[in-house]
N, C-alpha and C positions, 0 to 999 in steps of 0.2 A: 347168592343174594339172600336166601332165606335163613342163613346161619344165625344162631342165637349165642349170646355170651353165656357164661356160666350162671349169671344171675337171671337168665331168661329174657333179657332185653335184646333187641336186634343188634347183631354184631356190626353190620354195615350201617352205621348211623353217625350223626354228628360230622366230625372231620374225616372219619374213615369212609372211603368210597370203594365200592365193589370194583375190582379190576375188570377191565374189558379188553379183549384182544385187539391189537392194532392191525388193521388191514394192511397187508403188504402192498406198497406202492412202487412199482418198478421204475417210476420216474424220480423217486426221492433218493438222493445221493446217500443220505444217512441209512436208509433201509438197505441199499446195495452194499454199503461198507459193512453193515452188521452181517448180512448174508455171507459176504466174502470172508469175514473174520471167523464166523462159525464153521464155514466149509473148510477153511485152512486148519482150524483146530481139529476138526474131525479127520482130515487127511493126515495130519501129523500122528494122531492116535493109531491110524492104520498103516503108518509107515509110507505114506504116499507124499508126493511133492505137491504142495499147494500152488496157488496162483496169485499173482499180484495184479492181474489184468482186470480192470474195471469193466471192459467191454464183454469179456466172456461171462462174467457174473450177470451183467445187465441182460444179455441175450437169454441166459438160462432162466433168470427170474421172470422176464417178460413171457417166455414160452410157457412156464409153469402157471403164471397168473392167467394167461389166456385160456389154458386148458381147464382151469378150475371154475370157469363161468360158463353156464349154459347159454344157448342162443337167446333165451328170453331175458338174460341178464341176471338171473337168479343163481346163487351158488349151487353147484352140483351136490346132490345128496350123496351120502356114502354109497359106494358100490355094493349092491346086494342083488342076489338072484333069488327068484321064487324058490322056497324050500331050502335056502341056504342056512346052515347051522354053524354055530361056533366050532363044533368038532370038525366039520368039513373044511372050514377056513384054516384051522390049525393044521389039519392033514395036508392041505395044499401048500401051506407055508413050509412045513417040514419037508415036503417033496421038493420044494424049490431050493432048499439049502444045499450048498456044495458038500460033497463027500469028504471025509477026513483026508483021503488021498489027494484031493484037489487043493487042500490047504497046507500041503507039505511045505515047510520053510516059512510059513506065515508067522509073523511076530507082531504082537500087539504092544504098543508102548503105553505105559500108564500115564 
């Protein structure tokens, strides 16, 4: 929102509006179709079979949306632990990756 154009004027002014994220609505059919399409594209890239089921996507989106909101209705903050560092998170992610042997035969489609 504070971006400036090359001449120093505010970039987001006039007819240009700063983009805002759309909140996922598990009851909106358009949102569910978008999630299903994105999931099917990602599944294809990893050689997995996608789904045409509206219900399975609706259940997954509703469960995810419910877990992303705290009891007080506020969005949950990013998970962090006292003393947590970027290096520790990277190490944990690397530890969670499968070994090369576990990926034998895996093919990624462009």
